C-alpha positions in Angstrom: -2.9 1.2 13.0 0.0 2.1 11.3 -0.4 2.0 7.3 2.4 2.0 4.5 2.1 1.7 1.3 4.9 1.1 -1.4 4.0 3.1 -4.2 5.6 4.4 -7.6 4.4 6.7 -10.0 1.9 6.4 -13.1 0.1 3.7 -10.9 -3.8 3.7 -10.8 -4.2 1.6 -8.2 -1.6 3.6 -6.4 -3.7 6.7 -6.7 -7.0 4.5 -5.6 -5.4 3.4 -2.7 -4.2 6.9 -1.6 -7.4 8.5 -2.0 -9.3 5.6 -0.1 -6.8 6.0 2.9 -7.7 9.5 2.8 -11.4 9.3 2.4 -10.9 7.3 5.6 -9.2 10.0 7.1 -6.4 7.1 7.7 -2.8 8.5 8.4 -0.2 6.8 6.5 3.2 6.7 5.3 3.9 6.2 1.6 7.2 5.4 0.0 8.0 5.7 -3.8 9.8 3.6 -5.9 13.5 4.6 -7.2 13.2 7.4 -4.2 12.7 5.9 -1.1 13.5 2.2 -2.3 14.2 -0.4 -4.4 12.7 -3.2 -6.3 15.1 -5.2 -5.4 14.7 -3.7 -1.6 10.8 -4.4 -2.0 11.3 -7.8 -3.0 13.4 -8.7 -0.3 10.7 -7.6 1.8 7.4 -9.0 1.0 8.2 -11.6 -1.7 4.8 -12.1 -2.4 3.9 -8.8 -4.0 3.6 -9.0 -7.1 2.1 -5.8 -7.8 1.8 -1.9 -6.7 0.8 -0.6 -4.4 2.1 -2.5 -1.7 0.1 -2.0 1.4 1.0 -3.2 5.4 -0.7 -2.7 8.3 1.0 -3.1 11.5 4.2 -4.5 9.7 1.6 -6.9 8.1 1.3 -7.4 4.2 -2.0 -7.0 3.5 -1.8 -6.9 -0.9 -2.7 -4.1 -2.9 -5.9 -2.1 -3.8 -8.0 -4.5 -3.9 -7.6 -5.7 -0.7 -6.8 -2.5 1.2 -10.7 -2.1 -0.4 -11.9 -5.2 0.7 -11.2 -4.4 4.4 -13.0 -1.2 3.9 -16.1 -2.3 3.1 -15.9 -5.5 5.6 -15.4 -2.1 8.4 -11.7 -3.4 9.2 -10.5 -0.3 8.0 
């Protein structure tokens, strides 16, 4: 399972997603806004993403923290 999180500074949902993944023992790659990518690049890659974080699993956009949390609750993470 390849998990990628696009995040930004001062983002409480990014912090929650990062902590959830760590608690679950999941390896993930995190890219930070302005350091690793621009908003324009992210919008081109994931046009339906409107908030941070933007999380993908196996290159498939799954959403943000709420969707990640739901996957955990369903035992699919």
